[in-house]
C-alpha positions in Angstrom: 93.7 -50.5 28.6 96.9 -49.3 29.6 97.2 -48.0 25.3 94.4 -46.3 26.1 95.8 -44.0 28.5 98.8 -42.8 27.4 98.3 -43.3 23.6 99.3 -40.6 21.0 95.2 -40.6 20.4 95.1 -38.5 23.3 93.1 -34.8 22.5 94.1 -32.4 24.6 94.9 -34.2 27.7 92.1 -37.1 27.7 92.6 -40.0 29.3 89.9 -43.1 29.7 89.9 -44.1 33.6 92.8 -41.7 34.4 93.3 -39.9 37.9 93.4 -36.3 36.6 89.3 -37.0 35.0 87.5 -37.9 38.6 85.1 -35.9 38.7 83.8 -35.7 41.8 87.4 -36.5 43.7 87.0 -33.4 46.4 83.0 -34.9 46.7 85.2 -37.8 48.2 87.4 -35.5 50.2 84.4 -33.9 51.8 82.5 -36.8 52.4 85.0 -38.3 54.3 85.3 -35.7 56.6 81.2 -35.1 56.5 81.5 -35.3 60.5 84.2 -32.4 61.3 84.0 -28.5 61.2 86.6 -28.5 58.7 84.8 -30.2 55.7 84.3 -28.8 52.7 81.6 -26.1 52.4 78.7 -27.5 50.1 79.3 -23.8 47.6 82.9 -24.9 46.8 81.7 -28.5 46.5 79.2 -27.1 43.5 81.5 -24.9 42.2 84.2 -27.5 41.8 81.4 -30.2 40.1 80.8 -27.1 38.1 84.3 -26.2 36.7 84.8 -30.1 36.4 81.8 -30.9 34.2 82.9 -28.0 32.2 86.2 -29.1 31.8 84.9 -33.0 30.9 82.6 -31.3 28.4 85.5 -29.3 26.9 87.5 -32.4 26.1 84.6 -34.5 24.6 84.3 -31.5 22.5 88.0 -31.6 21.2 87.7 -35.6 21.2 84.6 -35.5 18.6 86.6 -32.7 16.6 89.5 -34.9 17.0 87.7 -37.6 15.4 86.1 -35.7 12.8 89.5 -34.3 11.5 90.5 -37.9 11.1 93.6 -36.6 13.8 94.3 -39.8 15.1 91.2 -40.2 17.7 89.7 -43.2 18.1 86.3 -43.7 18.1 85.3 -44.8 21.4 87.5 -42.6 23.0 85.2 -39.9 21.6 82.3 -42.0 22.6 83.6 -42.3 26.1 84.2 -38.7 26.8 81.2 -37.8 25.2 79.7 -40.0 27.9 81.5 -38.5 30.6 80.5 -35.1 30.0 76.8 -36.4 29.7 76.7 -37.8 32.9 78.3 -35.2 34.8 76.1 -33.0 33.2 73.0 -35.1 34.7 75.0 -35.1 37.5 75.2 -31.2 38.3 71.1 -31.0 36.5 70.0 -33.1 39.5 71.9 -31.7 41.9 70.6 -28.1 40.8 67.3 -29.7 40.9 67.3 -30.9 44.7 68.8 -27.2 45.7 65.8 -25.6 44.3 63.7 -28.2 45.6 65.0 -28.1 48.8 65.0 -24.4 48.7 61.3 -23.9 47.4 60.3 -26.6 50.7 61.9 -23.9 52.9 60.2 -20.9 51.4 57.2 -23.0 51.8 57.6 -23.2 55.6 55.9 -21.1 57.9 57.5 -20.2 61.0 
């Protein structure tokens, strides 16, 4: 597995299972400090999640382009990159759907 992370078949900094590509690294910080008032605000976590989703999408595009160009990207690296990007997008979509559902539920309340 170490050959996948540091090899020359890395497209644009793409690494499998590396520390830098942890999707919700800030969410683990927010989860550990959820009880304190100094936690990460939801808007900040959401913005970070969207940025990381965009980065994963760009890495997947680079990996697929590298695979098609024959520039040394292995097929399994491209598949892992596309699956990471897909999972990140699906998570962001579900968070959006839950937030919209909560907003609609609050708007339906009568005070």
